[in-house]
C-alpha positions as a LaTeX table, in Angstrom:
\begin{tabular}{lrrr}
\hline
Residue & $x$ (\AA) & $y$ (\AA) & $z$ (\AA) \\
\hline
Met1 & 11.17 & 61.60 & $-97.65$ \\
Ala2 & 7.78 & 62.82 & $-96.46$ \\
Ser3 & 6.06 & 60.74 & $-93.79$ \\
Lys4 & 2.51 & 60.13 & $-92.62$ \\
Lys5 & 3.70 & 60.03 & $-89.00$ \\
Lys6 & 2.80 & 62.85 & $-86.62$ \\
Pro7 & 5.21 & 65.81 & $-86.94$ \\
Thr8 & 8.11 & 65.70 & $-84.50$ \\
Thr9 & 8.54 & 68.68 & $-82.16$ \\
Ile10 & 12.14 & 69.72 & $-82.68$ \\
Gly11 & 14.01 & 72.05 & $-80.34$ \\
Phe12 & 16.65 & 74.18 & $-82.08$ \\
Ser13 & 19.49 & 75.84 & $-80.21$ \\
Cys14 & 20.31 & 78.99 & $-82.16$ \\
Gly15 & 24.08 & 78.52 & $-82.36$ \\
Asp16 & 26.22 & 81.63 & $-82.71$ \\
Pro17 & 23.81 & 84.55 & $-83.24$ \\
Asn18 & 26.35 & 86.30 & $-85.48$ \\
Gly19 & 26.47 & 83.34 & $-87.86$ \\
Ile20 & 24.24 & 81.70 & $-90.47$ \\
Gly21 & 22.37 & 79.24 & $-88.24$ \\
Val22 & 19.03 & 81.01 & $-87.88$ \\
Glu23 & 19.12 & 82.06 & $-91.53$ \\
Thr24 & 19.40 & 78.42 & $-92.62$ \\
Leu25 & 16.49 & 77.50 & $-90.33$ \\
Val26 & 14.33 & 80.22 & $-91.88$ \\
Lys27 & 15.18 & 78.96 & $-95.35$ \\
Val28 & 14.31 & 75.36 & $-94.48$ \\
Phe29 & 10.86 & 76.22 & $-93.14$ \\
Ser30 & 10.08 & 78.69 & $-95.89$ \\
Asp31 & 9.07 & 75.48 & $-97.66$ \\
Asn32 & 5.73 & 74.86 & $-95.94$ \\
Arg33 & 5.95 & 71.13 & $-96.66$ \\
Met34 & 8.55 & 70.86 & $-93.89$ \\
Phe35 & 5.83 & 71.50 & $-91.31$ \\
Arg36 & 4.40 & 68.09 & $-92.20$ \\
Glu37 & 7.59 & 66.59 & $-90.80$ \\
Ala38 & 8.44 & 68.87 & $-87.89$ \\
Thr39 & 7.09 & 71.48 & $-85.51$ \\
Pro40 & 10.11 & 73.74 & $-84.93$ \\
Val41 & 10.84 & 75.50 & $-81.64$ \\
Leu42 & 13.79 & 77.92 & $-81.80$ \\
Tyr43 & 15.44 & 79.32 & $-78.69$ \\
Ala44 & 16.64 & 82.80 & $-79.63$ \\
Thr45 & 15.17 & 86.34 & $-79.82$ \\
Ala46 & 12.49 & 87.77 & $-82.09$ \\
Asn47 & 14.78 & 90.38 & $-83.62$ \\
Leu48 & 17.29 & 87.68 & $-84.62$ \\
Val49 & 14.54 & 85.83 & $-86.51$ \\
Glu50 & 13.42 & 89.10 & $-88.13$ \\
Ala51 & 16.97 & 89.79 & $-89.29$ \\
Ala52 & 17.36 & 86.25 & $-90.61$ \\
Cys53 & 14.11 & 86.53 & $-92.58$ \\
Glu54 & 15.31 & 89.80 & $-94.05$ \\
Cys55 & 18.67 & 88.31 & $-95.05$ \\
Ala56 & 17.01 & 85.25 & $-96.58$ \\
Lys57 & 14.31 & 87.39 & $-98.23$ \\
Glu58 & 11.69 & 85.11 & $-96.68$ \\
Thr59 & 8.90 & 87.51 & $-95.76$ \\
Glu60 & 6.09 & 84.93 & $-96.02$ \\
Leu61 & 7.33 & 82.58 & $-93.29$ \\
Glu62 & 4.78 & 82.18 & $-90.50$ \\
Trp63 & 6.51 & 82.58 & $-87.13$ \\
Asn64 & 5.50 & 83.71 & $-83.65$ \\
Val65 & 6.95 & 84.16 & $-80.19$ \\
Ile66 & 5.61 & 81.70 & $-77.59$ \\
Ala67 & 6.04 & 81.67 & $-73.83$ \\
Ser68 & 6.99 & 77.99 & $-73.60$ \\
Ala69 & 7.63 & 75.02 & $-75.85$ \\
Asp70 & 4.39 & 73.60 & $-74.43$ \\
Asp71 & 2.62 & 76.26 & $-76.50$ \\
Ala72 & 4.25 & 75.28 & $-79.81$ \\
Lys73 & 1.85 & 75.33 & $-82.74$ \\
Pro74 & 2.12 & 73.35 & $-85.98$ \\
Asp75 & 2.58 & 75.13 & $-89.32$ \\
Gln76 & 4.72 & 77.92 & $-87.87$ \\
Leu77 & 8.20 & 78.58 & $-86.57$ \\
Asn78 & 7.81 & 78.88 & $-82.79$ \\
Val79 & 10.29 & 81.14 & $-81.02$ \\
Val80 & 11.04 & 80.96 & $-77.29$ \\
Glu81 & 12.89 & 84.14 & $-76.35$ \\
Ile82 & 15.93 & 83.46 & $-74.20$ \\
Gln83 & 16.30 & 87.06 & $-73.01$ \\
Glu84 & 14.10 & 90.15 & $-72.78$ \\
Leu85 & 16.41 & 92.51 & $-74.67$ \\
Pro86 & 16.96 & 92.16 & $-78.43$ \\
Trp87 & 20.26 & 90.68 & $-79.53$ \\
Thr88 & 22.64 & 93.28 & $-81.02$ \\
Ile89 & 23.67 & 91.54 & $-84.23$ \\
Lys90 & 27.24 & 91.88 & $-85.46$ \\
Trp91 & 27.39 & 89.53 & $-88.42$ \\
Gly92 & 30.59 & 87.52 & $-88.65$ \\
Glu93 & 32.17 & 88.80 & $-85.42$ \\
Val94 & 33.64 & 86.61 & $-82.70$ \\
Gln95 & 32.25 & 87.84 & $-79.38$ \\
Ser96 & 32.19 & 86.52 & $-75.84$ \\
Glu97 & 28.62 & 87.84 & $-75.62$ \\
Ala98 & 27.66 & 85.73 & $-78.63$ \\
Gly99 & 29.20 & 82.68 & $-77.01$ \\
Ala100 & 27.23 & 83.30 & $-73.82$ \\
Phe101 & 24.04 & 83.81 & $-75.88$ \\
Ala102 & 24.57 & 80.51 & $-77.71$ \\
Met103 & 25.26 & 78.73 & $-74.41$ \\
Gln104 & 22.06 & 80.10 & $-72.87$ \\
Ser105 & 20.05 & 78.92 & $-75.88$ \\
Leu106 & 21.60 & 75.45 & $-75.67$ \\
Glu107 & 20.97 & 75.10 & $-71.94$ \\
Met108 & 17.34 & 76.18 & $-72.28$ \\
Val109 & 16.53 & 73.76 & $-75.09$ \\
Val110 & 18.29 & 70.87 & $-73.34$ \\
Asn111 & 16.31 & 71.51 & $-70.17$ \\
Asp112 & 13.11 & 71.47 & $-72.20$ \\
Leu113 & 14.27 & 68.26 & $-73.83$ \\
Ala114 & 14.80 & 66.77 & $-70.38$ \\
Ser115 & 11.24 & 67.81 & $-69.51$ \\
Thr116 & 9.97 & 66.26 & $-72.79$ \\
Lys117 & 8.58 & 69.58 & $-73.98$ \\
Val118 & 10.39 & 68.89 & $-77.26$ \\
Asp119 & 11.04 & 65.48 & $-78.80$ \\
Val120 & 14.53 & 65.86 & $-80.24$ \\
Leu121 & 17.36 & 68.38 & $-80.45$ \\
Val122 & 18.96 & 69.96 & $-83.51$ \\
Thr123 & 21.89 & 72.23 & $-82.70$ \\
Leu124 & 22.76 & 75.09 & $-85.03$ \\
Pro125 & 26.50 & 75.82 & $-85.42$ \\
Ile126 & 28.51 & 77.37 & $-82.60$ \\
His127 & 31.87 & 79.15 & $-82.83$ \\
Lys128 & 34.22 & 77.39 & $-80.46$ \\
Glu129 & 36.40 & 80.42 & $-79.71$ \\
Ala130 & 33.36 & 82.56 & $-78.93$ \\
Met131 & 32.02 & 79.77 & $-76.71$ \\
Arg132 & 35.28 & 79.61 & $-74.77$ \\
Met133 & 35.22 & 83.38 & $-74.39$ \\
Gly134 & 31.66 & 83.04 & $-73.12$ \\
Ser135 & 32.76 & 80.57 & $-70.40$ \\
Phe136 & 31.63 & 77.38 & $-72.17$ \\
Lys137 & 33.72 & 74.67 & $-70.52$ \\
His138 & 33.43 & 71.93 & $-73.16$ \\
Pro139 & 35.20 & 71.39 & $-76.49$ \\
Gly140 & 31.86 & 71.24 & $-78.32$ \\
His141 & 28.20 & 70.22 & $-78.32$ \\
Thr142 & 29.03 & 66.51 & $-78.15$ \\
Glu143 & 30.97 & 66.77 & $-74.90$ \\
Phe144 & 28.44 & 69.15 & $-73.32$ \\
Leu145 & 25.54 & 66.79 & $-74.03$ \\
Ala146 & 27.45 & 63.77 & $-72.75$ \\
Asp147 & 28.17 & 65.63 & $-69.51$ \\
Phe148 & 24.58 & 66.80 & $-69.13$ \\
Ala149 & 23.26 & 63.29 & $-69.67$ \\
Asn150 & 25.88 & 61.77 & $-67.33$ \\
Val151 & 27.08 & 59.52 & $-70.15$ \\
Asn152 & 30.74 & 58.52 & $-70.12$ \\
Glu153 & 31.10 & 57.48 & $-73.75$ \\
Val154 & 29.50 & 58.92 & $-76.88$ \\
Leu155 & 30.42 & 58.74 & $-80.56$ \\
Met156 & 30.41 & 61.62 & $-83.02$ \\
Leu157 & 28.89 & 60.10 & $-86.14$ \\
Leu158 & 28.75 & 61.93 & $-89.48$ \\
Val159 & 25.92 & 60.74 & $-91.70$ \\
Ser160 & 25.09 & 61.29 & $-95.36$ \\
Gly161 & 22.72 & 58.70 & $-96.77$ \\
Ser162 & 24.33 & 55.28 & $-96.29$ \\
Leu163 & 27.73 & 56.83 & $-95.46$ \\
Arg164 & 28.29 & 56.89 & $-91.69$ \\
Val165 & 31.69 & 57.83 & $-90.29$ \\
Gly166 & 32.63 & 57.86 & $-86.59$ \\
Met167 & 35.84 & 58.86 & $-84.81$ \\
Cys168 & 37.69 & 57.09 & $-81.99$ \\
Thr169 & 39.17 & 60.40 & $-80.86$ \\
Gly170 & 37.38 & 63.71 & $-81.32$ \\
His171 & 38.41 & 67.28 & $-80.60$ \\
Val172 & 42.00 & 66.60 & $-79.56$ \\
Ala173 & 45.39 & 67.66 & $-80.93$ \\
Leu174 & 46.84 & 65.35 & $-83.57$ \\
Lys175 & 50.01 & 64.86 & $-81.50$ \\
Asp176 & 47.90 & 63.29 & $-78.74$ \\
Val177 & 45.98 & 60.78 & $-80.87$ \\
Ser178 & 48.39 & 57.86 & $-80.59$ \\
Ser179 & 48.64 & 58.09 & $-76.81$ \\
Leu180 & 44.84 & 58.22 & $-76.51$ \\
Leu181 & 44.25 & 55.12 & $-78.62$ \\
Ser182 & 43.96 & 51.81 & $-76.84$ \\
Lys183 & 42.25 & 48.52 & $-77.50$ \\
Glu184 & 39.62 & 49.44 & $-74.92$ \\
Thr185 & 38.94 & 52.83 & $-76.53$ \\
Ile186 & 38.46 & 51.32 & $-79.98$ \\
Leu187 & 36.21 & 48.61 & $-78.55$ \\
Lys188 & 34.03 & 51.20 & $-76.79$ \\
Lys189 & 33.64 & 53.29 & $-79.94$ \\
Ala190 & 33.04 & 50.26 & $-82.16$ \\
Arg191 & 30.35 & 49.00 & $-79.79$ \\
Leu192 & 28.72 & 52.44 & $-79.72$ \\
Met193 & 28.68 & 52.44 & $-83.51$ \\
Arg194 & 27.28 & 48.91 & $-83.65$ \\
Asp195 & 24.53 & 49.69 & $-81.12$ \\
Ser196 & 23.60 & 52.91 & $-82.91$ \\
Leu197 & 23.44 & 51.21 & $-86.30$ \\
Ile198 & 21.06 & 48.65 & $-84.80$ \\
Arg199 & 18.70 & 50.85 & $-82.77$ \\
Asp200 & 19.01 & 54.21 & $-84.57$ \\
Phe201 & 19.33 & 53.05 & $-88.19$ \\
Gly202 & 17.54 & 49.70 & $-88.09$ \\
Ile203 & 20.46 & 47.57 & $-89.34$ \\
Ala204 & 20.23 & 44.13 & $-87.74$ \\
Met205 & 23.81 & 42.94 & $-88.39$ \\
Pro206 & 26.02 & 45.96 & $-89.01$ \\
Arg207 & 29.19 & 45.80 & $-91.11$ \\
Ile208 & 31.88 & 48.14 & $-89.80$ \\
Ala209 & 35.17 & 49.10 & $-91.43$ \\
Ile210 & 37.94 & 50.16 & $-89.06$ \\
Leu211 & 40.73 & 52.33 & $-90.41$ \\
Gly212 & 44.39 & 52.17 & $-89.50$ \\
Leu213 & 46.29 & 55.00 & $-87.88$ \\
Asn214 & 49.55 & 55.09 & $-89.82$ \\
Pro215 & 50.21 & 55.52 & $-93.55$ \\
His216 & 49.35 & 52.30 & $-95.43$ \\
Ala217 & 48.08 & 50.93 & $-92.09$ \\
Ser218 & 51.78 & 50.71 & $-91.11$ \\
Asp219 & 52.81 & 48.27 & $-93.90$ \\
Asn220 & 53.14 & 45.39 & $-91.43$ \\
Gly221 & 54.96 & 47.45 & $-88.83$ \\
Leu222 & 57.28 & 49.49 & $-91.04$ \\
Met223 & 55.61 & 52.74 & $-89.96$ \\
Gly224 & 54.32 & 52.25 & $-86.44$ \\
Asp225 & 52.91 & 49.37 & $-84.43$ \\
Glu226 & 49.45 & 50.65 & $-83.42$ \\
Glu227 & 47.79 & 48.49 & $-86.06$ \\
Lys228 & 49.40 & 45.30 & $-84.78$ \\
Asn229 & 49.27 & 45.97 & $-81.05$ \\
Val230 & 46.07 & 48.00 & $-80.62$ \\
Ile231 & 43.71 & 48.12 & $-83.61$ \\
Thr232 & 43.81 & 44.51 & $-84.85$ \\
Pro233 & 43.24 & 43.00 & $-81.38$ \\
Ala234 & 40.22 & 45.28 & $-80.97$ \\
Ile235 & 38.83 & 44.15 & $-84.33$ \\
Arg236 & 39.23 & 40.49 & $-83.36$ \\
Glu237 & 37.31 & 41.04 & $-80.12$ \\
Ile238 & 34.42 & 43.07 & $-81.55$ \\
Asn239 & 33.90 & 40.50 & $-84.29$ \\
Gly240 & 31.18 & 38.08 & $-83.35$ \\
Glu241 & 29.45 & 40.51 & $-80.98$ \\
Asn242 & 26.48 & 40.82 & $-83.35$ \\
Cys243 & 28.80 & 42.76 & $-85.62$ \\
Leu244 & 31.06 & 42.17 & $-88.61$ \\
Ala245 & 34.16 & 44.36 & $-88.25$ \\
Met246 & 37.00 & 44.39 & $-90.78$ \\
Gly247 & 40.32 & 46.18 & $-91.06$ \\
Pro248 & 42.51 & 47.94 & $-90.33$ \\
Tyr249 & 42.22 & 49.60 & $-93.73$ \\
Pro250 & 44.74 & 52.14 & $-95.07$ \\
Ala251 & 42.85 & 55.42 & $-94.84$ \\
Asp252 & 44.26 & 57.03 & $-97.97$ \\
Gly253 & 42.74 & 54.69 & $-100.53$ \\
Phe254 & 39.73 & 53.46 & $-98.61$ \\
Phe255 & 37.30 & 56.20 & $-99.58$ \\
Gly256 & 38.75 & 56.93 & $-103.00$ \\
Ser257 & 38.36 & 53.30 & $-104.05$ \\
Gly258 & 34.71 & 53.27 & $-103.00$ \\
Ala259 & 35.33 & 50.59 & $-100.37$ \\
His260 & 33.17 & 52.53 & $-97.91$ \\
Lys261 & 30.10 & 51.58 & $-99.95$ \\
Gln262 & 30.46 & 47.98 & $-98.75$ \\
Phe263 & 29.96 & 48.93 & $-95.09$ \\
Asp264 & 27.24 & 50.33 & $-92.84$ \\
Gly265 & 29.72 & 52.35 & $-90.80$ \\
Val266 & 33.36 & 53.44 & $-90.90$ \\
Leu267 & 35.37 & 53.99 & $-87.72$ \\
Ala268 & 38.28 & 56.40 & $-88.14$ \\
Met269 & 41.06 & 56.87 & $-85.61$ \\
Tyr270 & 40.99 & 60.66 & $-85.45$ \\
His271 & 38.92 & 63.69 & $-86.44$ \\
Asp272 & 40.30 & 64.77 & $-89.81$ \\
Gln273 & 40.98 & 61.20 & $-90.96$ \\
Gly274 & 37.23 & 60.65 & $-90.97$ \\
Leu275 & 35.80 & 64.11 & $-91.54$ \\
Gly276 & 38.07 & 65.12 & $-94.43$ \\
Pro277 & 36.88 & 62.33 & $-96.77$ \\
Phe278 & 33.33 & 62.54 & $-95.42$ \\
Lys279 & 32.94 & 66.21 & $-96.25$ \\
Ala280 & 34.52 & 65.71 & $-99.66$ \\
Leu281 & 31.92 & 63.03 & $-100.42$ \\
Ser282 & 28.83 & 64.51 & $-98.77$ \\
Phe283 & 28.68 & 67.75 & $-100.80$ \\
Gly284 & 27.10 & 69.82 & $-98.01$ \\
Asn285 & 24.39 & 67.30 & $-97.16$ \\
Gly286 & 26.12 & 65.74 & $-94.16$ \\
Val287 & 24.71 & 65.56 & $-90.65$ \\
Asn288 & 26.49 & 65.37 & $-87.32$ \\
Phe289 & 24.73 & 62.82 & $-85.08$ \\
Thr290 & 25.73 & 62.00 & $-81.49$ \\
Ala291 & 25.47 & 58.24 & $-80.93$ \\
Gly292 & 25.27 & 56.89 & $-77.39$ \\
Leu293 & 23.05 & 59.58 & $-75.88$ \\
Pro294 & 19.66 & 58.75 & $-74.36$ \\
Ile295 & 18.15 & 61.48 & $-76.56$ \\
Val296 & 18.34 & 62.25 & $-80.28$ \\
Arg297 & 20.65 & 65.07 & $-81.30$ \\
Thr298 & 21.71 & 66.07 & $-84.79$ \\
Ser299 & 23.41 & 69.10 & $-86.31$ \\
Pro300 & 24.33 & 70.34 & $-89.79$ \\
Asp301 & 27.92 & 69.48 & $-90.68$ \\
His302 & 28.93 & 73.07 & $-91.54$ \\
Gly303 & 30.18 & 75.85 & $-89.28$ \\
Thr304 & 28.99 & 79.34 & $-88.44$ \\
Gly305 & 29.74 & 80.71 & $-91.91$ \\
Phe306 & 31.02 & 84.04 & $-90.61$ \\
Asp307 & 32.33 & 84.95 & $-94.08$ \\
Ile308 & 28.79 & 84.91 & $-95.53$ \\
Ala309 & 26.75 & 85.77 & $-92.41$ \\
Gly310 & 24.09 & 88.40 & $-93.04$ \\
Lys311 & 24.37 & 88.10 & $-96.82$ \\
Gly312 & 21.60 & 85.58 & $-97.48$ \\
Leu313 & 24.03 & 83.09 & $-99.06$ \\
Ser314 & 23.69 & 80.15 & $-96.68$ \\
Asn315 & 22.81 & 76.68 & $-97.98$ \\
Pro316 & 20.02 & 74.98 & $-95.97$ \\
Asp317 & 20.55 & 71.46 & $-97.36$ \\
Ser318 & 22.58 & 70.10 & $-94.45$ \\
Leu319 & 20.14 & 71.45 & $-91.86$ \\
Arg320 & 17.22 & 69.96 & $-93.77$ \\
Ser321 & 19.01 & 66.60 & $-93.72$ \\
Ala322 & 19.65 & 67.00 & $-89.97$ \\
Ile323 & 15.92 & 67.50 & $-89.37$ \\
Tyr324 & 14.99 & 64.40 & $-91.37$ \\
Leu325 & 17.64 & 62.30 & $-89.63$ \\
Ala326 & 16.56 & 63.41 & $-86.14$ \\
Arg327 & 12.99 & 62.49 & $-86.99$ \\
Asp328 & 13.92 & 59.12 & $-88.50$ \\
Val329 & 16.19 & 58.13 & $-85.61$ \\
Arg330 & 13.49 & 58.99 & $-83.08$ \\
Phe331 & 10.98 & 56.74 & $-84.79$ \\
Asn332 & 13.56 & 53.97 & $-85.18$ \\
Arg333 & 14.20 & 54.16 & $-81.45$ \\
Ile334 & 10.50 & 54.05 & $-80.65$ \\
Glu335 & 10.14 & 50.97 & $-82.85$ \\
His336 & 13.25 & 49.39 & $-81.31$ \\
Arg337 & 11.92 & 50.08 & $-77.82$ \\
Asn338 & 8.63 & 48.41 & $-78.68$ \\
Leu339 & 10.46 & 45.33 & $-79.94$ \\
Thr340 & 12.75 & 44.83 & $-76.93$ \\
Glu341 & 12.12 & 43.58 & $-73.43$ \\
Asn342 & 14.01 & 46.47 & $-71.86$ \\
Pro343 & 12.57 & 49.68 & $-73.35$ \\
Leu344 & 15.11 & 52.31 & $-74.35$ \\
Lys345 & 14.86 & 55.36 & $-72.18$ \\
Val346 & 14.44 & 58.17 & $-74.67$ \\
Glu347 & 14.27 & 61.25 & $-72.45$ \\
Met348 & 17.38 & 63.09 & $-71.29$ \\
Pro349 & 18.25 & 62.56 & $-67.61$ \\
Arg350 & 18.91 & 65.69 & $-65.63$ \\
Arg351 & 22.48 & 66.58 & $-64.76$ \\
Lys352 & 23.71 & 65.25 & $-61.44$ \\
Glu353 & 24.82 & 67.74 & $-58.83$ \\
Arg354 & 28.58 & 68.08 & $-58.85$ \\
\hline
\end{tabular}
């Protein structure tokens, strides 16, 4: 996976400081070969990095505190301190202070992304309850970034190799899914997936599988009518728009039969319908990518790991994959921009005053 291209400067939000995020980052860059691919800039505190190195038993990692991302140096982990005082680490605890700390890290790195001090964003895992306690007003990273960029529609896309799974509805209660689904919603998400597969993954004519909502995709209306009245009309319309869409497929057998291997992307109707099979198939190597943003953002597909935080047991594979994907998507976008008449605006726009 190594590349001869210039290393990408990657801004890392630290995620929940009581979780495994910084530990996984330390483990990834303990392999010095990773510096050929990326120049990492972490927004956290020095003592948090020290603690993570101790947990991971990575005493040889080269890292230093810098005043600004402009000062980032290759071949080291660069740390921009987000507060003067050290963070008081309480491994595995849900705290409002930790949520506020994670939010401050995220806001700082996104502002630096908007100022092009870093090239792409990789977000380490947050704890949603701690974020709410810390006055974070969004369901997750995806919604925060969409709001910051003034983008109305984005698509949460889980990626592992050639397996790419997106969701029509995201962080919403299951009881609300049916009422939130409409032909227009499915069309918007399918178009976002198509556009991302073209510009972010370099697939000229994407093939997209669209799943049904009900068991057995309703068995011709025996168990619901969303397939007939909502999903199938959307599939008919998206077909021919530089896209080959098929479905609706019954979700239960689709992944187990290996049918997903015949498609470039799979569009699920709701969160667990897509993420359950994805995580079963990706074996900890999955990446969360936000399609539809003017910038590149990825994240490992695991959570804060509070049960193993501080024990040195974290697995860095998903974060490593997130770094490679962020780098690859950025270069695909640059190439796509160079090949189109209307260049893609890569930098993040600043939030409008509200």
